[in-house]
C-alpha positions in Angstrom: -49.7 1.4 25.6 -51.6 2.1 22.6 -52.1 -0.7 20.1 -49.5 0.1 17.6 -46.9 0.6 20.4 -48.0 -2.9 21.8 -47.7 -4.6 18.5 -44.2 -3.0 18.1 -43.3 -4.3 21.6 -44.3 -8.0 21.1 -42.2 -10.6 19.3 -42.0 -14.3 19.3 -40.3 -14.9 22.6 -37.3 -17.6 22.4 -36.8 -17.6 25.9 -39.3 -17.2 28.9 -38.3 -16.4 32.6 -39.6 -19.7 34.4 -39.8 -18.0 37.8 -42.4 -15.4 36.5 -46.0 -16.6 36.5 -49.0 -14.8 35.0 -51.4 -13.7 37.5 -54.9 -15.2 37.6 -56.4 -12.0 36.2 -54.2 -12.0 33.3 -55.0 -15.6 32.5 -58.8 -14.7 32.8 -58.5 -12.0 30.4 -56.8 -14.4 27.9 -59.9 -17.0 28.5 -62.4 -14.4 27.9 -60.4 -13.1 24.6 -60.5 -16.4 23.3 -64.2 -16.9 24.0 -65.2 -13.4 22.3 -63.2 -14.1 19.2 -65.1 -13.9 15.9 -65.5 -17.2 14.2 -67.3 -18.1 11.0 -71.2 -18.2 11.5 -70.5 -17.6 15.3 -70.3 -21.4 15.7 -67.1 -21.5 17.6 -65.9 -25.0 16.7 -63.0 -24.5 19.1 -61.9 -25.3 22.7 -58.8 -23.9 24.7 -56.8 -26.3 26.8 -54.8 -24.2 29.5 -52.0 -25.9 30.7 -49.8 -24.8 34.1 -48.3 -28.3 34.9 -44.6 -28.3 34.5 -44.5 -32.2 34.1 -47.1 -32.1 31.3 -45.2 -28.9 29.8 -42.1 -31.3 29.8 -44.0 -33.7 27.7 -45.4 -31.3 25.4 -42.0 -29.8 24.9 -40.7 -33.3 23.8 -43.6 -33.3 21.2 -42.9 -29.9 20.0 -39.2 -30.9 18.9 -37.7 -29.6 22.2 -38.7 -26.1 21.9 -37.8 -24.7 25.2 -40.5 -22.0 25.1 -43.2 -24.9 25.9 -41.3 -25.9 29.1 -40.4 -22.5 30.6 -43.7 -20.8 29.8 -45.9 -19.6 32.7 -48.8 -21.3 30.8 -49.3 -23.2 27.5 -52.4 -22.4 25.6 -53.5 -25.2 23.3 -56.2 -24.3 20.8 -58.1 -27.2 19.6 -60.9 -27.9 17.0 -63.9 -30.0 17.7 -63.7 -33.3 15.9 -67.5 -33.1 14.9 -69.5 -30.0 13.8 -72.9 -31.7 12.9 -76.5 -31.0 13.2 -76.6 -31.4 17.0 -73.7 -29.0 17.3 -75.3 -26.4 15.1 -78.7 -26.8 16.6 -77.2 -26.2 20.2 -75.6 -23.0 18.9 -79.1 -21.8 17.7 -80.5 -22.7 21.1 -78.2 -20.4 22.7 -79.1 -17.6 20.2 -82.7 -18.1 21.2 -82.0 -18.1 24.7 -79.6 -15.2 24.9 -81.3 -12.9 22.1 -84.9 -14.1 22.5 -84.8 -14.4 18.6 -88.1 -16.1 17.3 -87.4 -19.4 15.7 -89.3 -18.3 12.5 -86.4 -15.8 12.0 -83.7 -18.4 12.8 -85.4 -21.5 11.1 -84.3 -20.8 7.2 -80.6 -19.9 8.3 -80.3 -23.0 10.5 -81.7 -25.6 8.1 -79.4 -24.1 5.4 -76.3 -24.3 7.6 -77.2 -27.8 8.7 -77.6 -28.9 5.1 -74.2 -27.3 4.0 -72.3 -29.0 6.9 -74.0 -32.2 6.2 -72.6 -32.2 2.6 -69.1 -31.3 3.4 -66.5 -34.1 3.7 -65.1 -34.4 7.1 -61.6 -33.2 6.0 -63.2 -29.9 4.7 -64.9 -29.3 7.9 -61.5 -29.8 9.7 -60.0 -27.2 7.4 -62.7 -24.6 8.1 -62.5 -25.3 11.9 -58.6 -24.9 11.6 -59.0 -21.4 9.9 -61.1 -20.4 12.9 -58.3 -21.6 15.3 -56.1 -18.9 13.4 -58.6 -16.2 13.8 -58.5 -16.9 17.7 -54.5 -17.0 17.5 -54.5 -13.6 15.9 -56.9 -12.2 18.5 -54.8 -13.7 21.4 -51.5 -12.5 20.1 -53.1 -9.0 20.1 -54.7 -9.2 23.4 -51.3 -10.5 24.9 -49.4 -7.6 23.4 -52.0 -5.0 25.1 -51.6 -6.8 28.2 -48.0 -6.9 28.0 -48.1 -10.6 28.2 -45.1 -12.4 26.4 -46.1 -15.2 23.7 -44.8 -17.4 20.9 -47.3 -18.8 18.4 -46.4 -22.3 17.6 -47.4 -24.5 14.6 -44.3 -26.8 15.1 -45.3 -29.7 17.3 -46.6 -33.1 16.8 -50.7 -33.0 17.0 -51.2 -36.6 17.6 -48.7 -36.7 20.6 -50.4 -33.4 22.0 -53.7 -35.3 21.7 -52.4 -38.2 23.6 -50.6 -36.2 26.3 -53.8 -34.0 26.9 -56.0 -36.8 26.5 -58.1 -34.9 23.8 -59.9 -37.9 22.5 -62.1 -38.1 25.4 -63.2 -34.4 24.7 -63.5 -35.2 21.0 -60.8 -32.6 20.1 -57.6 -32.3 18.2 -54.9 -29.8 18.9 -53.8 -27.5 16.0 -52.0 -24.6 17.6 -49.8 -23.9 20.7 -49.2 -20.6 22.4 -46.8 -20.5 25.4 -47.4 -17.3 27.4 -45.6 -15.7 30.2 -42.8 -13.1 30.6 -39.5 -13.0 28.5 -36.2 -13.7 30.1 -33.7 -11.0 30.5 -31.5 -13.2 28.6 -33.5 -13.4 25.5 -31.2 -11.9 22.7 -34.2 -11.5 20.3 -36.0 -9.1 22.7 -33.7 -6.2 21.8 -33.7 -6.8 18.1 -35.6 -4.4 15.7 -38.7 -5.7 14.2 -38.2 -6.6 10.5 -41.2 -6.0 8.3 -41.7 -4.9 4.7 -42.3 -1.1 4.1 -46.0 -0.3 4.6 -46.2 1.0 0.9 -45.3 -2.4 -0.3 -47.9 -4.1 2.0 -51.0 -1.9 1.7 -52.8 -1.1 -1.7 -55.1 1.8 -1.4 -57.8 2.0 -4.0 
């Protein structure tokens, strides 16, 4: 499928086929897509928790207001933000830049120090909001890649983050769950799969100048 056909094909799945499991190759594509997604400053203040354990999925479903997609999906992708984006985190990023690109420190020094100073002045809540914005960038990428790969998905904000954090033991990784993306294959019984996509007319949503 080309990209537009793929986006027309995708929809927010309401019912997955629990017997259809994504191949390892498909999961690897999603993992790589997650890691290649653009983020502000390239800092990647995110981690992806990949769940393929029906017992854990059942617990997550209960913490998701019993939305069945969580329990019946092949896998559940939980997008998490780092609890702390501090000097050490930023310096580690710039060490990777030096190692991979062989960029001299004299070129990176000014930007690195400016970024560290900026983040040190930000309140913790503001940094978390910024990191959450990056999570939405990742979600958009994953939804598009899912469509192109013919993987069904359903983006979700509707869950209890604190319960997710507890179930997935995210505290020990210094993470917080912010978005969930169950993935798999749609059920033949999902009525929504055959419905026409509802979107505002293109001339109402795009302004050309």
